[in-house]
N, C-alpha and C positions, 0 to 999 in steps of 0.2 A: 773301855779305855782307862789307862792309868791315871790316877789323880794328879800326879806331878808331871806335867807336860814339859818336855825339853823343846824350846822353840828353835827354829832354824837360825834366827839371829835376834839380837837385842842390843840396844846401845848401852855402853858402859861409861861411867864418869869417874875420873881419876884424880881430880885435884880441885882447881879453882873455877870450874864451870859456873856454878851458881854465883860466886862472888863477882866474876867478870860480867856476867849477864846483868846483874843488878847494877854494877857500876855503869854499864852502857845505858841502862834505863834511866838511872839517876842523872846522868850527864846531859840528857835530852838529845844526845847524838843517836837518833834512832835509825836513820837511814844510813848514810855514809858516816865515817868517823874514824877515830884513832885506832880502834881495834881492826878495822879493815886494813889500814896502812900497816899495822903491826903484823897481821897475818900474811900480807903480801911480802913484807920484808923477810920474815922468817922462812917463807917458802922459797924466796929468791936465794937466800943464803944456802938452804939445803940443796938447791938446784945448781949450785956452783956458779951463781951470778946471773942466771937467766932471768929475764924480766917476767914478773908474775902478776897476773890480774885476777882478783877475786870476782867470781860471777855467781849467778843465782842457782846454777846447777851444772852438772856435767854435760847435759844435752845442749844448753845454751853455749857452753864452752866450745863444743863442736861446731855449732852454728856460727859463732864468731870466727872460728878458724876458717870455715868455708868463705865467709864474707871477706876476710882479710886476704885470702889468696885469689879472690875474684871468681869464684864458681858461678857459672852462668847456666841458663836453661840449655839442656842437651849435653852438657859435659858429663863425662863418665868418671865415676869414683869407684876405685877398687876396694872392696871390703871382704872380710872373711865370711864364709858361709856358716861358720859355727862361732858363736859369741853373741854378746848383747847387741841388739840391732839399732841402737840410737843413731849411729853414723849413717846407716842406710835410710832410716826414716827421715832424718833431716835432709838428706839428699833429695828425696821425693818432694818434700815441701819446697825445695828450691828449684823444682822442675829439672833437676839433674837425674842421671841414671846410675843407680848402684849396680856395679858389676861384681858378682860374687865369685870368689876363688876357693879352692880347696884348702885344707889345713893338714898339718902333720898329724897322723893318727896316734902318735905317742905324746907329743907336747900339747896337742889341741890348739896350736897357734899357726898362723900362716907363715910360709917360707917364701924366699925369692923364687924358688922353682914352682911354687903355686901361683905366684903373681905374674910371672913372665908370660905364660900362655894367654892371659886375658887382657894384656895391654894392647891398646889400639892408638891410632892417631888422635882419638877424642879423649883419651885418659888425661884427666886434669889433676888428680890426686890419688894417692895410695893411703888408705887408713889402716894402720895396724892396730889390732885389739889385743891387749895383753891379758888374756883370759885367766881368771881365777887367781891372779897374782903371779902367773908365769910371765916371762918376757919373750917376745918373738926374737928369733935370731936376726938381730938388726943389721949387722955388718953387711951381709950379702944383699939384704933388701935396700939399704941405703946406697950401696954400690950400683945396683940396678937402677934405682930412681935417679941417681946423679947422672948416670950414663944417658938416661932418657930425658933429663931435665924436668922431672916430676916431683912436686913437693910431697913430703911424707908427714902425715899427721898421726900422732900416737894417741890412741884412746887408752889412757892409763888409769881409768876409773877404778879398776879392780887391782891395780898393781902398785899402789903407793904403800911403802917406799921401797919396792923391789929395785934391784940394780942389775945392770948388764955390763960386764967388764968393768965394774966399779962405778959406773955412771948411773944416776937415778933414771929409772924408767920414766918416759915422758919428756926427757931432755935430750934425746938423741936425734930426733927428727927435726923438721922445720918448725912445727908447733906441737905442743903436748897438752892434753886435756885431762882433768882429774875431777872426781866426784867426791863430795862430802855428804852424800845421802846417809840416812840413819844407820845403814848396815855397814858402811865403809870403815876403813881402818881408823881414820879420824872423821868426826862428823860435826856438821853445823845444822843438823836436821835435814835441810836441803842446802845445796850450795856446791861450789866447785872452784876450780882454778884453771887458768890457761897460761902456758908459759912459752916463751920463745927467746931466742938470742938475736932476732932480727928486729932492730929498732923501728923500721918502717912498718912491719907487720904489727908490732905492738901498738903503735900509734893508731893504726886503722882499727884494731880491736877495741882500743879505749874509746874511740869515737863512736863505733857502732854499739858499744856496751851501754852508752848513756844518751840515747835519743839523737845521736849525731851532733851533740852540742860540745863546743870547745870552751864555753863559758866566757867568750870574748864579750858577748852581750846576751842578755836573756832571750831565750826562745828562738835563737838563730840556728837552724838545722843545716849543717853542711852536707850530710848524707841522710838517707832514710833509715835512721838508727832504730834501735830497740831499747828496751829496759832490761838489761841482764845483770843489774847490780846486786851485790850481796849486802844485806843490812848489817849495821854495826853490832846489833845484838847477836845475830848469827855468827859474825866474825869473832865476837867475844868468846863464844863457845869453842870455836876452832882454835883460838889462841891458847886457851886452857888445855885443850887436847894436845896441841903441838908441844907444849911444855913437858908433857908426859909421854912423848912419842917413843922414847927408848923403852919405857916400861911396857907400853902397848905392844910394841914389836916383840919384845922378849916373851910376852904371854902368848902371842900368836905363834911364835916359833915353838914354844912348849906344846901348845895344842896340836900343831902339825906333827911334831916329833912323836907325841903319844899316839895319835891316830896312825901314823906311818908304821910304827913298830907293830901295832895290833893288826892293821889291815894287810901288811905284807905277808902275814901268815894265814890269811883267810882265802879259802878256795873261791874262785869265781869272780873275783874283783881285781881290777887293774887300776892303779893310781896314775895320775898325770905325771909325766916325766919332765924333769927340769934339766936343761943343758948345763954343762960345766961352767959356762960363762955367766950363768944366772944365779943371783943371790935372791931367792924368792921370799917375799913376805906373803904367805898364802892367805888370800881373802876368803876363799871357800874351798874346803876339802871336798873333793868329788871323786867318785869311782865309776868306772865303766863295768857294767854287769855282763857276765858271760851267760848267754841264753841257755846254755846246756846246764848250768848250775841254778839259774833262776828262770825256769821255763814259764812261770806265770807272767813274766814280762815286767818291764820297768814300772809302768803305771800301777800295776797291782802291788809291787813292792812299796811304792810311795804310800798307798792306802794302808797296807799292812803295818808299815812303820807308824803311821798316824794312829792307827787303832791301838798300838802299843804305847802311845803317849810320846812319840818322837816325831817332830815336824821335819820333813825333808822336802827337797825340791827337785824338779827335773833338770836335766841339762837344758841349754838354750835350744829352742825349736829352730829348725833350719828354714831358710827363706822359701824353699820349695813347698813347705807345709802351709805357708801363709798366702792367701789368695791375691793379695794386692801386690806381691812381687812377681815379676816375670823371670823366674829362675829355673833353669833346667836341673835335673837331678845331679847331686854332688855326692858320690858314693860315701866318702869318708865322713863328711859333715852330716849326712842323713843318718849314718850308722851311729855316730856319736849322739845326735839328737834323740835317738830312740833308746839309748842304753845307759845314759849317765844319770846317776843319783848324786845330788849335792847334800852333804850332811851338815848338821849344826856346826858352826865354825867360829863363834864369837870368842874373844880372848879370855873370858872368865869361866869358860867351861872347866869343870873339874875332871880329874882322872876317873873317879867313879862314874861320872856322867858319860864320858867317852867310852868307858868299858861297857856301860849299859847299851849305848848306841851300837857299838860293834857286835856285841853279843846278840842283840836282837836281829841285826842284819844277817849275821851268820845263821841264825835259826831259820831264816826264810829261804836259804839255799838248799839245794838237793845235795846231800852228802855222797 
């Protein structure tokens, strides 16, 4: 294995992260505090005025969204069969039933035409997952949902700050959720955000976020709430990153452009497609491998890349591969799950590193 390993991801710091975290520590505002307020305000401004609540992670953001719209045991929640499975997992914990739909084989995102066949009288929510920084074609999905009176929750954990028709991903549906986990575009270590333009839903999520307490009197629980709060020290890190968001986005665009130019000329690999309405900030650059060019299979390619000192990851596994989901075969999702390789994608990757990654991948294919 090469001495210098290129990791799949690593956090990068761009400005006042250390200063702000120390300020938060010195202030003694360790749990909530002014950095939490500042992070919410900056996120709200970027969202075009949507109300923003900082939370402990992207998964608790989804949980709060479900609680806010009143998901009950037995309700059905439509989710894509290819993508990160947090929304489906939270549904199971609430005794709801995730119903998986197909995705577009080119964009790897769900479409209205994929959602419509799986809707039933028990459907209580549609969760769109904006995979790898792409954004689902939201207009037809929202039209379908509005026609049926079904809330749409956007899992935009991987798509901050991508846009659809000029609007921030995560602000198009009923509720949007975001992740600030260490590999994401901005990070607080762990952490996330939930946004909505519906004041009543926001108030419910605020209540559930903090033990069901309104602070009218100590320890009076109005609902069986949770602790989904973000700490002031974590928010301090996020505030520093938000100040440098323009630079972070510019570097991610550079990395994607460099990869795209190189990979477009490579035999046996297909890049994710972005619709004209989408302005993507790509979180993870991924390729689908042609088995005729890579007959050893995707998993062998992952191992061979690692042996060359390059960490890569598989595409998301499909729910049909996981025993705890009752999911029938989904031809497109299953094919994507078996053939996608996600390449190192962090914004400080250099051009020589990207060239090394692409060269090594090309070597593993059959010419």
